[in-house]
C-alpha positions in Angstrom: 0.0 0.0 0.0 2.7 2.4 1.0 4.7 1.4 -2.0 1.8 2.2 -4.3 1.3 5.6 -2.7 5.0 6.4 -3.1 4.9 5.3 -6.7 1.9 7.5 -7.3 3.6 10.5 -5.8 6.7 9.8 -7.9 4.6 9.5 -11.1 2.8 12.7 -10.3 6.1 14.4 -9.7 7.6 13.2 -12.9 4.5 14.1 -14.9 4.4 17.5 -13.3 8.0 18.2 -14.1 7.5 16.9 -17.6 4.4 19.1 -18.2 6.2 22.2 -16.8 9.3 21.4 -18.9 7.3 21.0 -22.1 5.4 24.3 -21.5 8.6 26.1 -20.7 10.3 24.6 -23.7 7.5 25.7 -26.0 7.6 29.2 -24.4 11.3 29.5 -24.9 11.2 28.3 -28.5 8.4 30.8 -29.4 10.3 33.6 -27.5 13.5 32.7 -29.3 11.8 32.8 -32.7 10.0 36.0 -31.8 13.2 37.6 -30.6 15.0 36.7 -33.9 12.1 38.2 -35.9 12.2 41.3 -33.6 15.9 41.8 -34.2 15.3 41.4 -38.0 12.6 44.0 -38.0 14.7 46.3 -35.8 17.5 46.0 -38.4 15.0 46.8 -41.2 13.7 49.9 -39.3 17.3 51.1 -38.9 17.8 50.4 -42.6 14.8 52.5 -43.4 16.1 55.4 -41.2 19.4 55.2 -43.0 17.8 55.4 -46.4 15.8 58.5 -45.3 18.9 60.1 -43.9 20.9 59.4 -47.1 18.2 60.9 -49.2 18.4 64.1 -47.0 22.1 64.1 -47.5 21.8 63.8 -51.3 19.7 67.0 -51.4 22.0 68.6 -48.9 25.0 68.0 -51.1 23.2 69.3 -54.2 22.3 72.5 -52.2 25.9 72.9 -51.0 27.1 72.5 -54.6 24.7 75.2 -55.7 25.8 77.5 -52.9 29.4 77.0 -54.1 28.5 77.9 -57.6 26.7 81.1 -56.5 29.7 82.0 -54.4 31.9 81.6 -57.4 29.6 83.7 -59.6 29.7 86.5 -56.9 33.4 86.4 -56.0 35.0 85.0 -59.2 37.3 82.9 -57.0 38.2 79.6 -58.5 39.0 77.8 -55.1 35.3 78.2 -54.2 34.5 75.7 -57.0 36.4 73.0 -55.1 33.4 72.8 -52.7 31.1 72.3 -55.7 33.1 69.3 -57.0 33.3 67.9 -53.5 29.6 68.2 -53.1 28.9 66.6 -56.4 31.2 63.6 -55.6 29.5 63.3 -52.2 26.1 63.4 -53.8 27.1 60.7 -56.2 28.6 58.5 -53.5 25.6 58.9 -51.2 23.2 58.2 -54.1 25.1 54.9 -54.7 24.6 54.0 -51.0 20.9 54.6 -51.3 20.8 52.5 -54.5 22.5 49.6 -52.7 20.3 49.9 -49.6 17.1 49.7 -51.7 18.3 47.1 -54.2 15.4 44.7 -53.1 12.8 47.4 -53.6 11.8 47.7 -57.3 9.6 50.7 -56.8 12.3 52.7 -55.0 14.9 51.6 -57.6 12.8 53.0 -60.4 12.2 56.2 -58.4 15.9 56.5 -57.8 16.6 56.4 -61.5 14.2 59.3 -61.9 15.8 61.2 -59.0 19.3 60.6 -60.5 18.1 62.1 -63.8 16.8 65.2 -61.8 20.0 65.6 -59.9 22.1 65.2 -63.0 19.9 67.8 -64.7 20.5 70.2 -61.7 24.2 69.7 -61.8 24.2 70.2 -65.6 22.4 73.5 -65.1 25.0 74.6 -62.6 27.9 73.7 -64.9 26.2 75.5 -67.7 26.1 78.6 -65.5 29.8 78.2 -64.7 30.6 77.8 -68.4 28.6 81.0 -69.3 30.3 82.9 -66.5 33.8 81.7 -67.5 33.2 82.8 -71.1 31.7 86.3 -70.2 33.4 87.1 -66.9 30.2 88.6 -65.6 26.8 87.5 -64.3 25.0 87.7 -67.6 21.3 88.2 -68.1 21.1 84.6 -69.3 22.4 83.3 -65.9 19.9 85.5 -64.1 17.0 84.4 -66.3 18.0 80.7 -65.8 17.9 81.1 -62.0 14.2 80.4 -61.9 14.7 77.3 -63.9 17.4 76.1 -61.5 15.1 76.8 -58.6 12.3 74.8 -60.2 14.6 71.9 -60.8 15.7 72.0 -57.2 12.1 72.1 -55.9 11.2 69.2 -58.2 14.2 67.1 -56.9 13.3 67.9 -53.3 9.6 67.0 -53.8 10.7 63.8 -55.4 13.0 63.0 -52.4 10.1 63.8 -50.0 7.9 61.4 -52.0 10.6 58.6 -51.6 11.0 59.4 -48.0 7.2 59.1 -47.5 7.4 55.6 -49.1 10.2 54.7 -46.7 8.2 56.0 -43.7 5.3 53.8 -44.7 7.8 50.9 -44.7 9.1 52.1 -41.3 5.5 52.2 -39.9 4.8 48.6 -41.2 8.1 47.3 -39.8 7.6 49.1 -36.5 4.2 47.5 -36.2 5.9 44.1 -36.7 8.3 45.0 -33.9 5.3 45.8 -31.6 3.6 42.6 -32.6 6.7 40.4 -31.8 7.2 42.4 -28.6 3.7 41.6 -27.4 4.3 37.9 -28.2 7.5 37.9 -26.2 5.8 39.6 -23.3 2.9 37.1 -23.4 5.2 34.1 -23.4 7.4 35.7 -20.7 4.4 36.0 -18.5 3.5 32.4 -19.2 7.0 31.4 -18.3 6.9 33.4 -15.1 3.6 31.8 -14.1 4.9 28.4 -15.0 8.0 29.0 -13.0 5.9 30.1 -10.0 3.7 27.0 -10.2 6.7 24.8 -10.6 8.3 26.4 -7.6 5.2 25.6 -5.4 5.1 22.2 -6.8 8.8 21.7 -6.0 8.2 22.9 -2.4 5.5 20.3 -2.0 7.7 17.5 -3.2 10.9 18.8 -1.5 11.2 16.1 1.1 11.0 13.3 -1.5 13.3 15.0 -4.0 15.9 16.2 -1.5 18.3 13.5 -2.3 17.9 14.0 -6.0 18.5 17.8 -5.6 21.8 17.1 -3.8 22.8 14.9 -6.7 21.7 17.6 -9.1 23.8 20.1 -7.2 26.8 18.0 -7.5 26.2 17.6 -11.2 25.7 21.4 -11.5 29.0 22.0 -9.7 30.7 19.7 -12.1 29.0 21.4 -15.0 30.1 24.8 -13.8 33.7 23.5 -13.6 33.5 22.2 -17.1 31.9 25.4 -18.3 34.7 27.4 -16.7 37.2 25.2 -18.5 35.4 25.7 -21.8 35.2 29.4 -21.2 39.0 29.5 -20.7 39.5 27.4 -23.8 37.3 29.7 -25.7 39.2 32.8 -24.5 42.4 31.2 -25.5 41.0 30.3 -29.0 39.7 33.8 -29.3 43.2 35.2 -28.5 44.7 32.9 -31.1 42.2 34.1 -33.6 43.1 37.7 -32.9 46.8 36.9 -33.2 46.1 35.1 -36.5 44.2 38.1 -37.8 47.0 40.4 -36.8 49.5 38.2 -38.6 47.3 38.0 -41.7 46.8 41.8 -41.6 50.5 42.3 -41.3 51.2 39.9 -44.1 48.7 41.8 -46.4 50.4 45.1 -45.4 53.8 43.7 -46.3 52.5 42.6 -49.7 50.9 45.9 -50.4 54.1 47.7 -49.2 56.2 45.7 -51.6 53.8 46.3 -54.5 53.7 50.0 -53.8 57.5 50.1 -53.6 57.8 48.4 -56.9 55.2 50.6 -58.6 56.7 53.8 -57.2 60.4 53.1 -57.6 60.1 52.2 -61.3 58.7 55.6 -62.4 61.0 57.3 -59.8 64.0 55.8 -61.5 62.8 57.1 -64.8 62.3 60.5 -63.3 65.9 60.5 -61.9 67.3 59.4 -65.3 65.3 62.0 -67.1 66.5 64.6 -64.7 70.1 63.7 -65.2 69.7 63.8 -69.0 68.1 67.2 -68.8 70.8 68.4 -66.4 73.4 67.5 -69.1 71.5 69.2 -71.9 70.0 72.3 -70.3 72.4 75.3 -69.9 73.1 75.8 -66.2 71.7 78.6 -64.2 70.5 79.5 -60.7 66.9 78.8 -61.4 67.6 75.7 -63.4 69.9 74.3 -60.7 67.4 75.0 -58.0 64.7 73.1 -59.9 67.0 70.1 -60.5 68.0 70.1 -56.9 64.3 70.2 -55.9 63.5 67.2 -58.1 66.5 65.3 -56.8 65.8 66.1 -53.1 62.2 65.1 -53.3 63.0 61.9 -55.3 65.5 60.9 -52.6 62.8 61.7 -50.0 60.3 59.4 -51.7 62.8 56.7 -52.1 63.7 56.9 -48.3 60.0 56.8 -47.4 59.6 53.6 -49.5 62.7 52.1 -47.8 61.4 52.9 -44.3 58.0 51.3 -45.2 59.7 48.1 -46.5 62.0 47.9 -43.5 59.0 48.2 -41.1 57.2 45.2 -42.8 60.2 43.0 -43.8 61.1 39.9 -41.9 64.7 40.1 -40.8 67.1 37.5 -39.6 67.0 36.9 -35.8 69.8 36.0 -33.5 68.0 34.0 -30.7 69.2 33.9 -27.2 67.6 32.9 -23.8 67.1 36.1 -21.8 64.9 37.4 -19.0 62.1 39.8 -20.1 62.8 41.8 -16.9 66.4 42.4 -18.0 65.3 43.5 -21.5 62.7 45.9 -20.1 65.4 47.4 -17.8 67.7 47.9 -20.7 65.0 49.6 -22.8 64.2 51.9 -19.8 67.9 52.8 -19.6 67.8 53.9 -23.3 64.8 56.1 -22.5 66.3 57.5 -19.3 66.9 61.0 -20.6 63.3 61.3 -21.8 62.0 60.0 -18.5 64.1 62.5 -16.5 63.2 65.4 -18.8 59.4 64.9 -18.2 59.9 63.6 -14.6 58.0 60.4 -15.4 57.3 58.2 -12.4 58.2 54.6 -13.4 56.5 51.8 -11.4 57.9 48.3 -11.9 56.0 45.2 -10.9 58.2 42.4 -12.1 57.7 38.7 -11.4 61.1 37.9 -9.8 61.5 34.2 -10.9 60.0 34.7 -14.3 61.0 32.1 -17.0 63.3 33.1 -19.7 62.2 33.7 -23.3 64.0 32.8 -26.6 64.3 36.1 -28.6 66.7 38.4 -30.5 67.5 40.6 -27.5 68.5 43.7 -29.5 65.4 43.7 -31.7 63.1 43.1 -28.7 64.8 46.0 -26.9 63.8 48.2 -29.9 60.2 47.0 -29.8 60.0 47.7 -26.0 61.7 51.1 -26.5 59.3 52.2 -29.2 56.3 51.5 -26.9 58.0 53.2 -23.9 58.9 56.3 -25.9 55.3 56.5 -27.3 54.0 56.2 -23.7 56.3 59.0 -22.5 55.3 61.3 -25.4 51.6 60.6 -24.6 51.9 61.8 -21.0 52.3 65.2 -19.5 55.0 66.0 -16.9 54.9 63.8 -13.7 53.0 61.1 -15.6 53.0 57.4 -14.4 54.5 54.6 -16.5 53.7 51.2 -15.0 55.5 48.1 -16.3 54.4 44.6 -15.2 55.6 41.1 -16.0 53.7 37.9 -15.3 53.7 34.2 -16.1 50.3 32.8 -17.2 49.3 29.7 -19.2 52.9 28.9 -19.9 53.5 32.3 -21.5 55.5 35.2 -20.4 53.4 38.5 -20.5 54.7 42.1 -20.2 52.3 45.0 -19.9 53.3 48.7 -20.4 50.7 51.2 -19.2 50.6 55.0 -19.2 48.1 57.5 -17.9 48.4 59.8 -21.0 45.8 61.2 -23.3 44.7 57.8 -24.6 43.1 57.0 -28.0 39.7 56.3 -29.5 38.6 52.8 -30.4 39.0 53.8 -34.1 42.6 54.9 -33.5 43.4 51.7 -31.6 42.1 49.7 -34.6 44.6 51.4 -36.9 47.5 51.6 -34.5 49.8 49.2 -36.3 49.1 50.5 -39.8 52.0 52.0 -41.7 52.1 55.9 -41.6 49.2 56.1 -39.1 50.2 58.3 -36.2 48.4 60.6 -33.7 51.6 62.6 -33.2 52.3 65.9 -35.0 55.8 64.9 -36.1 55.5 61.1 -36.1 56.3 58.9 -39.1 53.7 56.3 -38.3 56.2 53.4 -38.8 57.5 52.9 -35.2 54.6 50.6 -34.0 54.5 48.9 -37.4 58.1 48.0 -37.0 57.4 46.9 -33.4 54.6 44.6 -34.5 56.9 43.2 -37.2 59.5 42.4 -34.6 57.0 40.8 -32.2 55.2 38.7 -34.8 58.5 37.5 -36.3 59.2 36.0 -32.8 55.9 34.1 -32.8 54.7 36.4 -30.0 51.6 38.6 -29.8 51.0 42.2 -29.2 47.7 44.0 -28.4 46.6 47.5 -27.2 43.8 48.9 -25.2 43.1 52.5 -24.6 40.6 54.9 -23.1 40.6 58.6 -24.2 41.8 60.8 -21.3 42.9 57.8 -19.1 45.8 56.2 -20.9 46.9 53.2 -23.0 48.0 49.7 -22.2 50.2 47.5 -24.5 50.3 43.7 -23.7 53.1 41.6 -25.2 53.1 37.8 -24.7 56.0 35.4 -25.4 56.4 31.6 -25.3 58.8 30.2 -22.7 62.3 29.5 -24.0 
C-alpha cells in the first residue's frame, strides 16, 4: 500500500515536471523565434532610417554645390568651386549607397533612376552657368533668367525626395508595427514562463522532502557542469586570443605585400624621373633657377625613395639571433635607453616584475627596440609627472609584459589602426614605429595588443612563449 502511494507520488512528480518542462520549452522556443524576428525587424527599421537620412544628404550635397556655384559667380574665385566638385562627388557617393540599400525594392529603384536624372539635370544646369560665367566674366542676363529654372529643378528634386521618404516612412511604420507585434508575443510568453515557474516552484516545495536527495545529486552535477563550463570558457578565451593573433598576422602579411607592391610601382617611375632629370641636367644650360629646380627634383625623389625604404623595413622579416634572456632584463635595458626622456618629463616609473619569471627565446636587440618604441610612445603621450607602469607575469605557460601609461589615450577607431604604416596621432610622427614593433613581435611568434581609453591612458600587452 505504502509502495503504491510512493509510486503514485513519484509518477505525479515526474508528470508535473514533464508538463512544466514542455510548457517552458514551447515558451522558450516561441520567445526565441519572436526575438529573432524582432531583431530582424529592428534592423529593417534602422535600414529605413538610414535610407531616409541618405536621401536628405543627397539633397544637402546638391544644395551645397549650388551654394558654391553662387559663391563663385559672386566672387569669381576659383578655389570656391572645389566645394562644388566635392559636393557633387559626395552626392554621387551617397546616391550609390541609397541605391545599394534599396536594391530589393523595385519601386524605389525606379524612383531612384528618376531622381538621378533630376540631380544630373540640376548639376548640368549649374555647370552651364559656370561655363557661361567663365566665357563672359560677368553674371549675364542669361544666368539670371535661368535662376528660376534652376530653382524649379531643385524644388522638383526635393519634392521627389520627399515622396521617396514618405514611401520609406510607410515601410518604417509597417516594420515598427511588426516590432510591436513580436514584442507583445515575447511579453505574453514571458508572463506564461513566469507563471509556469511560480507554479513549478510551489510544486517543487510540496515535493521537496521526497526529492531532497535528487536535488543534492543535481547540485553535485551542477557544480561539475560549472567547472566544465569554466574550462570551456577559458579554452574559448584562448582560442579567441589565437584568432586575434592570426588576424593580426594576416593583416601584417597583407600590409607587407601591399608595401612591396607600392615600392615596386613607385620606384620604377621614380627611377625614370631621376634618369630623365640627369639627362636634362646635361642638356639644359646651367643657371641658378635651373639648378634650383634640378636640386628640388633630386631632393624630393630621394625623400620618396627613403619613405619607401622605411616602409619596406617596417614590414620586412629580418634574420633573428636568438638567445635565452629574461624579459625583466630586456625591459630594464629599454628603460635605460629612454632614461633622458623619463628624467626630462619627470615620469614616475612603477615596476611590478615577477622575480623568478621564466626566460624567453628572442633576439635581444630587436626586442629592446620593440619595447623602447612602446615606452617612448607612452612617455610622449603623457604630461609631466606622468606614471609609467610596467608589469611582467607568467600565465598559461607564456610570459606576459604590460606597459601602461596615464596619458591622453586613444579612441577605439585609432586603436584599430594603431599598427598600420604611416598612421600616427603625433604631429611629427612617421607612423612606422609601431608597425616595426609589430613586425619584430610577430616574427618571434609572439603577440601584441593594445587597449586605450581617451583621457585615461593606454596599455600594451606583449606575450611570449617560454624558452
